[in-house]
C-alpha positions as CSV (number, residue, x, y, z in Angstrom):
1,M,14.4,21.0,-66.3
2,G,15.2,18.4,-63.7
3,Y,13.0,16.1,-61.5
4,Q,13.2,13.7,-58.6
5,I,10.9,10.8,-57.8
6,E,9.8,9.9,-54.3
7,D,7.9,6.7,-53.7
8,L,5.0,7.4,-51.3
9,G,3.8,3.8,-51.1
10,K,0.5,2.3,-52.2
11,N,1.4,3.0,-55.8
12,M,1.6,6.7,-55.3
13,I,4.7,8.8,-56.2
14,K,5.7,12.4,-55.9
15,L,7.6,14.1,-58.7
16,T,9.6,17.2,-57.6
17,I,10.1,19.2,-60.8
18,D,12.7,22.0,-61.1
19,C,12.4,24.6,-63.8
20,P,15.4,26.8,-64.4
21,A,15.2,30.4,-63.2
22,A,15.6,31.6,-66.8
23,D,12.5,29.7,-67.9
24,F,10.5,31.2,-65.0
25,E,11.6,34.7,-66.1
26,D,10.5,33.9,-69.7
27,A,7.1,32.8,-68.3
28,I,6.8,36.0,-66.3
29,Q,7.4,38.0,-69.5
30,K,4.8,35.9,-71.4
31,A,2.3,36.5,-68.6
32,Y,3.0,40.2,-68.9
33,Q,2.5,40.2,-72.6
34,K,-0.8,38.2,-72.2
35,N,-2.2,40.6,-69.6
36,K,-0.7,44.1,-70.4
37,N,-3.7,45.2,-72.4
38,K,-5.8,44.9,-69.2
39,L,-3.5,47.3,-67.2
40,N,-4.3,51.0,-66.7
41,I,-1.1,52.8,-65.6
42,Q,-1.2,56.5,-65.1
43,G,0.8,58.3,-67.8
44,F,0.5,55.5,-70.3
45,R,-2.1,54.5,-72.7
46,K,-3.9,51.2,-71.8
47,G,-1.6,48.3,-72.5
48,K,1.4,50.5,-73.3
49,A,3.1,50.6,-69.9
50,P,6.6,49.0,-70.1
51,F,7.3,45.8,-68.1
52,A,9.8,47.6,-65.8
53,V,7.2,50.3,-64.9
54,V,4.5,47.8,-64.2
55,T,6.7,45.6,-62.0
56,K,8.2,48.6,-60.2
57,M,4.7,49.7,-59.2
58,Y,3.1,46.3,-58.4
59,G,6.0,43.8,-58.3
60,K,6.7,40.8,-60.5
61,E,4.5,38.8,-58.1
62,M,1.4,39.9,-59.9
63,F,2.4,37.6,-62.8
64,Y,3.6,34.7,-60.7
65,E,0.3,32.7,-60.9
66,E,0.0,33.1,-64.6
67,A,3.7,32.3,-65.2
68,A,3.3,29.1,-63.1
69,N,0.2,28.1,-65.1
70,L,2.3,28.5,-68.3
71,L,5.2,26.4,-67.0
72,I,3.6,23.6,-65.1
73,P,1.7,21.6,-67.9
74,D,4.8,21.2,-70.2
75,A,7.2,20.6,-67.4
76,Y,4.9,18.0,-65.8
77,E,4.3,16.3,-69.2
78,A,8.1,16.1,-69.8
79,A,8.8,14.7,-66.3
80,A,5.9,12.2,-66.6
81,K,7.4,10.8,-69.9
82,E,10.9,10.6,-68.6
83,C,10.2,9.1,-65.2
84,G,9.6,5.6,-66.6
85,E,6.3,5.1,-64.8
86,T,2.8,4.7,-66.3
87,L,0.9,7.4,-64.5
88,V,-2.8,6.8,-64.1
89,S,-4.4,9.8,-62.3
90,R,-4.5,13.5,-62.5
91,P,-1.6,15.0,-60.6
92,E,-2.1,17.0,-57.4
93,I,0.1,20.1,-57.9
94,D,1.8,22.0,-55.1
95,V,4.2,24.9,-55.7
96,T,7.2,24.8,-53.3
97,Q,9.3,27.6,-54.7
98,I,8.3,30.6,-56.7
99,E,10.5,33.6,-56.7
100,S,12.1,35.8,-59.3
101,G,15.7,35.0,-60.0
102,K,15.3,31.4,-58.6
103,D,14.4,28.1,-60.0
104,F,10.6,27.5,-60.1
105,I,10.0,24.2,-58.2
106,F,6.7,22.3,-57.8
107,T,5.6,18.8,-56.9
108,A,3.1,16.5,-58.6
109,T,1.6,13.8,-56.5
110,V,0.2,11.1,-58.8
111,A,-0.8,7.5,-59.0
112,K,1.2,4.9,-60.9
113,K,-0.1,1.8,-62.6
114,P,-0.1,-1.0,-60.1
115,E,1.8,-4.3,-60.6
116,V,-0.5,-7.3,-60.9
117,T,0.3,-10.7,-59.5
118,L,-1.8,-13.2,-61.5
119,G,-3.4,-16.2,-59.9
120,Q,-5.2,-18.9,-61.8
121,Y,-6.7,-17.6,-65.0
122,K,-6.8,-20.7,-67.1
123,G,-9.2,-23.5,-66.2
124,V,-11.4,-21.5,-63.9
125,T,-14.9,-22.9,-63.3
126,V,-18.0,-21.2,-64.8
127,D,-21.7,-22.0,-64.9
128,K,-22.9,-24.1,-67.8
129,V,-25.5,-22.3,-69.8
130,A,-27.8,-24.5,-71.9
131,V,-28.6,-23.1,-75.3
132,E,-32.1,-24.4,-76.0
133,V,-35.0,-22.7,-77.8
134,T,-38.5,-23.8,-76.7
135,D,-41.7,-23.8,-78.7
136,D,-43.1,-21.2,-76.3
137,E,-40.2,-18.8,-77.2
138,I,-40.8,-19.4,-80.9
139,N,-44.5,-18.7,-80.5
140,E,-43.7,-15.6,-78.5
141,E,-41.7,-14.2,-81.4
142,L,-44.5,-15.2,-83.8
143,K,-46.9,-13.3,-81.6
144,K,-44.8,-10.2,-81.7
145,T,-44.7,-10.2,-85.5
146,Q,-48.5,-11.0,-85.5
147,E,-49.1,-7.9,-83.3
148,Q,-46.9,-5.7,-85.5
149,N,-49.0,-6.7,-88.5
150,A,-52.4,-6.4,-86.9
151,R,-54.9,-3.9,-88.3
152,E,-57.2,-1.7,-86.3
153,I,-60.9,-2.2,-86.8
154,T,-63.9,-0.3,-85.5
155,I,-66.2,-2.2,-83.2
156,E,-69.9,-1.5,-83.3
157,D,-71.7,-4.6,-82.2
158,R,-70.3,-5.1,-78.6
159,P,-69.2,-3.1,-75.6
160,V,-65.6,-2.3,-74.5
161,Q,-63.4,-5.2,-73.7
162,D,-60.0,-5.5,-72.1
163,G,-57.3,-4.8,-74.7
164,D,-59.6,-2.5,-76.8
165,T,-58.9,1.1,-77.5
166,A,-61.8,3.2,-76.2
167,V,-62.0,6.7,-77.8
168,I,-63.4,8.8,-75.0
169,D,-64.3,12.3,-73.8
170,Y,-63.7,12.9,-70.1
171,E,-63.7,15.6,-67.5
172,G,-62.6,15.2,-63.9
173,F,-64.4,16.7,-60.9
174,Q,-63.4,17.0,-57.2
175,D,-66.2,17.8,-54.8
176,G,-68.3,18.7,-57.8
177,V,-65.8,21.2,-59.2
178,A,-63.9,20.6,-62.4
179,F,-60.1,20.7,-61.9
180,A,-57.4,22.0,-64.2
181,G,-55.9,19.4,-66.6
182,G,-58.6,16.9,-66.1
183,K,-60.4,17.3,-69.4
184,G,-59.9,15.6,-72.8
185,E,-61.8,14.9,-76.0
186,N,-61.6,11.9,-78.3
187,H,-58.7,10.5,-76.3
188,P,-57.6,7.0,-77.4
189,L,-57.2,4.9,-74.3
190,V,-55.9,1.4,-74.5
191,I,-57.8,-0.6,-71.8
192,G,-55.3,-2.5,-69.7
193,S,-52.4,-0.2,-70.5
194,H,-52.5,1.3,-67.0
195,S,-51.7,4.7,-68.6
196,F,-54.5,6.4,-66.6
197,I,-55.1,6.5,-62.8
198,E,-55.3,3.0,-61.3
199,G,-58.9,1.7,-61.6
200,F,-60.0,4.1,-64.3
201,E,-59.7,1.8,-67.3
202,E,-61.5,-1.2,-65.8
203,Q,-64.6,0.9,-65.2
204,L,-65.0,1.5,-68.9
205,I,-65.3,-2.3,-69.7
206,G,-68.8,-3.2,-70.7
207,K,-69.7,0.3,-71.9
208,N,-71.1,0.8,-75.4
209,V,-70.5,3.4,-78.0
210,G,-72.4,6.6,-77.2
211,E,-72.8,5.6,-73.5
212,E,-72.0,8.1,-70.8
213,C,-70.8,7.0,-67.3
214,E,-69.0,8.1,-64.2
215,V,-65.6,6.7,-63.2
216,N,-64.7,7.0,-59.5
217,V,-60.9,7.0,-58.7
218,T,-58.5,8.0,-56.0
219,F,-55.3,9.8,-57.0
220,P,-52.1,8.2,-55.7
221,E,-50.4,9.8,-52.7
222,A,-47.3,10.5,-54.9
223,Y,-49.3,12.2,-57.6
224,H,-47.4,15.1,-59.2
225,A,-50.2,17.7,-58.5
226,P,-50.2,18.2,-54.7
227,E,-53.8,19.5,-54.7
228,L,-55.0,16.2,-56.1
229,A,-52.6,13.7,-54.4
230,G,-54.4,11.1,-52.4
231,K,-57.8,12.6,-53.0
232,P,-61.0,11.0,-54.6
233,A,-62.3,12.3,-57.9
234,V,-65.1,11.6,-60.4
235,F,-64.6,11.6,-64.1
236,K,-67.6,12.0,-66.4
237,C,-66.9,10.0,-69.5
238,K,-68.5,9.3,-72.9
239,V,-67.4,6.4,-75.2
240,N,-67.2,7.8,-78.7
241,A,-65.8,4.8,-80.4
242,I,-64.4,1.3,-79.8
243,K,-61.4,0.1,-81.7
244,A,-59.7,-3.3,-81.6
245,K,-56.7,-5.0,-83.2
246,E,-57.5,-7.7,-85.7
247,L,-54.6,-10.2,-85.8
248,P,-53.7,-12.0,-89.0
249,E,-54.0,-15.8,-89.1
250,L,-50.8,-17.6,-88.5
251,D,-50.6,-19.6,-91.7
252,D,-48.4,-19.9,-94.9
253,E,-49.9,-16.7,-96.3
254,F,-48.8,-14.8,-93.2
255,A,-45.3,-16.2,-93.4
256,S,-44.9,-15.3,-97.0
257,E,-46.0,-11.7,-96.3
258,V,-43.7,-11.1,-93.3
259,S,-40.7,-13.1,-94.3
260,E,-38.7,-14.5,-97.3
261,F,-40.2,-17.9,-96.6
262,E,-43.2,-19.5,-98.3
263,T,-44.5,-21.6,-95.4
264,L,-45.1,-21.1,-91.8
265,A,-43.0,-24.1,-90.9
266,E,-40.0,-22.6,-92.7
267,Y,-40.5,-19.3,-91.1
268,K,-40.6,-20.9,-87.6
269,E,-37.4,-22.8,-88.4
270,D,-35.7,-19.5,-89.2
271,I,-37.0,-17.9,-86.0
272,K,-35.6,-20.9,-84.1
273,K,-32.2,-20.5,-85.9
274,N,-32.0,-16.8,-85.0
275,L,-33.0,-17.4,-81.4
276,T,-30.4,-20.1,-81.2
277,E,-27.7,-17.7,-82.5
278,K,-28.8,-15.0,-80.1
279,K,-28.7,-17.4,-77.1
280,T,-25.4,-18.8,-78.2
281,K,-23.9,-15.3,-78.2
282,E,-25.4,-14.5,-74.8
283,A,-24.1,-17.7,-73.4
284,Q,-20.6,-17.0,-74.7
285,T,-20.7,-13.5,-73.2
286,K,-21.9,-14.9,-69.9
287,K,-19.1,-17.4,-70.0
288,E,-16.5,-14.7,-70.8
289,D,-17.8,-12.5,-68.0
290,Q,-17.7,-15.2,-65.4
291,A,-14.3,-16.5,-66.4
292,V,-12.8,-13.0,-66.3
293,E,-14.4,-12.3,-63.0
294,K,-12.8,-15.5,-61.6
295,A,-9.4,-14.5,-63.0
296,V,-9.7,-11.0,-61.5
297,A,-10.7,-12.5,-58.1
298,N,-7.6,-14.8,-58.2
299,A,-5.2,-11.9,-58.9
300,T,-3.7,-9.5,-56.4
301,M,-3.0,-5.8,-56.9
302,E,-3.1,-2.6,-54.9
303,V,-5.1,0.0,-56.8
304,P,-4.5,3.6,-55.5
305,E,-7.5,5.6,-54.6
306,A,-6.4,8.4,-56.9
307,M,-6.7,6.0,-59.9
308,V,-10.2,5.1,-58.9
309,Q,-11.2,8.8,-58.6
310,A,-9.7,9.5,-62.0
311,T,-11.8,6.7,-63.5
312,Q,-14.9,7.9,-61.7
313,E,-14.4,11.4,-63.2
314,Q,-13.8,10.0,-66.7
315,M,-17.0,7.9,-66.4
316,A,-18.9,11.0,-65.3
317,E,-17.6,13.0,-68.2
318,D,-18.6,10.2,-70.6
319,F,-22.1,10.1,-69.1
320,A,-22.4,13.9,-69.4
321,Y,-21.4,13.7,-73.0
322,R,-24.1,11.0,-73.7
323,L,-26.7,13.2,-71.9
324,Q,-25.7,16.2,-74.0
325,S,-26.2,14.2,-77.2
326,Q,-29.8,13.7,-76.0
327,G,-30.2,17.4,-75.3
328,L,-29.8,17.2,-71.5
329,K,-27.2,18.7,-69.2
330,L,-25.7,16.9,-66.2
331,E,-27.2,19.5,-63.8
332,Q,-30.7,18.8,-65.2
333,Y,-30.1,15.1,-64.6
334,F,-29.2,15.9,-61.0
335,Q,-32.4,17.9,-60.6
336,F,-34.5,15.0,-62.0
337,T,-32.8,12.3,-59.9
338,G,-32.1,14.3,-56.7
339,L,-28.4,13.4,-56.9
340,N,-25.5,15.7,-56.7
341,K,-21.9,15.4,-58.0
342,K,-20.7,13.6,-54.9
343,T,-23.5,11.1,-54.7
344,F,-23.3,10.5,-58.4
345,L,-19.6,9.8,-58.3
346,D,-20.1,7.5,-55.2
347,Q,-22.6,5.5,-57.2
348,M,-20.0,5.0,-59.9
349,K,-17.2,3.9,-57.6
350,P,-17.9,0.1,-57.6
351,Q,-18.2,0.1,-61.4
352,A,-14.9,2.1,-61.6
353,E,-13.1,-0.3,-59.4
354,K,-14.4,-3.3,-61.4
355,R,-13.3,-1.6,-64.7
356,I,-9.8,-0.9,-63.4
357,N,-9.3,-4.4,-61.9
358,T,-10.5,-6.1,-65.0
359,R,-8.3,-4.1,-67.3
360,L,-5.2,-4.5,-65.2
361,V,-5.7,-8.3,-65.0
362,L,-6.3,-8.6,-68.8
363,E,-3.2,-6.5,-69.5
364,A,-1.2,-8.7,-67.2
365,I,-2.5,-11.8,-69.1
366,V,-1.5,-10.1,-72.4
367,K,2.0,-9.8,-71.1
368,A,2.1,-13.3,-69.5
369,E,0.8,-14.9,-72.7
370,N,2.9,-12.7,-75.1
371,I,-0.2,-11.8,-77.0
372,E,0.4,-9.8,-80.1
373,V,-1.9,-8.0,-82.5
374,S,-0.9,-8.0,-86.2
375,D,-1.0,-5.0,-88.5
376,E,-3.7,-6.8,-90.5
377,E,-5.9,-7.0,-87.4
378,I,-5.4,-3.2,-86.7
379,E,-6.2,-2.4,-90.4
380,A,-9.4,-4.5,-90.2
381,E,-10.5,-2.6,-87.0
382,I,-9.8,0.7,-88.7
383,Q,-11.8,-0.4,-91.7
384,K,-14.8,-1.2,-89.4
385,M,-14.6,2.3,-88.0
386,A,-14.2,3.8,-91.4
387,D,-17.3,2.0,-92.6
388,Q,-19.2,3.0,-89.5
389,Y,-18.4,6.7,-89.8
390,H,-18.4,6.8,-93.7
391,M,-14.7,7.8,-93.8
392,E,-11.6,6.6,-95.5
393,P,-9.2,4.5,-93.4
394,A,-6.5,7.0,-93.8
395,Q,-8.7,9.7,-92.3
396,V,-9.6,7.5,-89.3
397,K,-5.9,7.0,-88.6
398,E,-5.2,10.7,-88.9
399,Y,-8.0,11.6,-86.5
400,M,-7.0,8.9,-84.0
401,G,-3.3,9.7,-83.8
402,E,-0.6,7.5,-82.5
403,E,-1.8,7.4,-78.8
404,N,-5.3,6.2,-79.7
405,L,-4.0,3.7,-82.2
406,N,-1.8,2.2,-79.5
407,S,-4.8,2.1,-77.2
408,M,-6.8,0.3,-79.9
409,K,-4.0,-2.2,-80.3
410,L,-4.0,-2.9,-76.5
411,D,-7.9,-3.2,-76.6
412,L,-7.6,-5.9,-79.2
413,A,-4.9,-7.7,-77.3
414,C,-7.1,-7.6,-74.1
415,Q,-10.0,-9.1,-76.1
416,K,-7.7,-12.0,-77.1
417,A,-6.9,-12.4,-73.4
418,V,-10.6,-12.7,-72.7
419,T,-10.9,-15.5,-75.3
420,I,-7.9,-17.4,-73.8
421,V,-9.5,-17.2,-70.3
422,A,-13.0,-18.2,-71.5
423,D,-11.9,-21.0,-73.9
424,S,-9.9,-22.6,-71.1
425,A,-12.8,-22.3,-68.5
426,V,-14.4,-25.4,-67.2
427,E,-18.2,-25.4,-67.4
428,E,-20.0,-27.0,-64.4
């Protein structure tokens, strides 16, 4: 196998790959063996007609496409490895010579990894983020815990209030006629949740247990049932029960029950500590993101469109895989959202471009700073993965293979580059 490289400009190259005639003949024979059981030739049992008989009747051309498909992947992979370029898109294949007795020749047009010219990446300016925890934020966290530990009580001595759960029977009517799907019994409705039609819940406020009433509403124009959309309706309701949350007192006893601390003051200090840690991490992440964005903006590179398209496709595949893990197919997602493959990929393009630019710049910084990752750091990362998936480190290595291990090593180096850029950034 031989190949030639042609520089097409804008980080696109064309590989012209030449496979010897003997290899093409072998591929034709393999294509025949693969497909002979499908052939019905008069005078022979199915699949028993000799190659010479088949090709005399139909010509070798009937196996050309299959033979090409057998040859191209390995030939392209070999040329891609030997050419010395880092190829970053799927190849566009074009067969230029396919004839028995002659070399099989095809071209592969593909994007190569762009060169990056770094600008300023150390000492870039970023916004200063204050890490301060207020009393209101501490009280908000306390309130969440208080709500989680509330108990539900039955109310008998007052009417429905905002925030209560009213247990109701209801039936909806339009022009005096009950409509399908408009009836329910002993339905727990949280007043103020806006889970029913706008204006419904407010009309139950002030009603007592056992009281019957009529609730007048208008369905929204965008309602899912066209026969009801935009139309008025009357719901006949009965309040069967009223329930409310009873919040525990915020005192030392509460603190000892919901935490490891004996006093409310100690518990509040712990909340403050945790919020401070969270805000500190968020501030560091924001600093890193801003610093890297500045470094990317200061760099120059020419990213080929084919590289962007390949990244968009990969992102779409990753998204489809995540959907599948939730029991959904990408086609169903398109139906729900009104998107199609093209509009979906178009939406992903800015994110794909940002991902590519960021990675290229970080890899260039790794090279410029001679950043290295030790074997110990690799082993530590593998151990994390082993713990996460309940596997032995040796198993993780085996499943990952050399290519993924090298990719992990570069990921860790890029994270070190992020740290260098962020630590040198100037906060203003």
